[in-house]
C-alpha positions in Angstrom: 5.2 66.7 -141.1 8.6 68.2 -141.8 11.8 66.9 -140.1 11.8 70.0 -138.0 8.5 70.5 -136.7 9.4 68.3 -133.5 12.0 70.5 -132.8 10.2 74.0 -133.2 7.3 72.6 -130.9 9.9 71.4 -128.1 11.7 74.9 -128.5 8.2 76.7 -127.9 7.5 74.7 -125.2 10.6 75.0 -123.1 10.5 78.8 -124.0 7.1 78.8 -122.5 7.9 77.1 -119.4 10.8 79.6 -118.7 8.7 82.4 -119.5 5.8 81.1 -116.7 8.7 80.2 -114.4 10.6 83.5 -114.5 7.1 85.5 -114.5 6.2 83.1 -111.1 9.3 84.2 -109.6 9.1 87.9 -110.4 5.3 88.3 -110.0 5.3 86.8 -106.5 7.7 89.3 -104.6 6.2 92.4 -106.6 3.0 91.8 -105.6 4.2 91.1 -101.9 6.0 94.3 -101.8 3.7 96.7 -103.7 0.3 95.6 -102.6 1.3 93.9 -99.5 -0.1 90.6 -100.1 1.2 87.7 -98.0 2.7 84.9 -99.2 -0.2 82.6 -99.8 -2.5 85.7 -101.2 0.5 86.4 -104.0 
């Protein structure tokens, strides 16, 4: 294991988590507005 492997893994984990969070913040309102979903359905 190289010394910077942990840093790469942490960077990937943080990037993935931020992508999922931002997608959720974008996808929920889009489904509510475009398809008339309620907050629970979105």
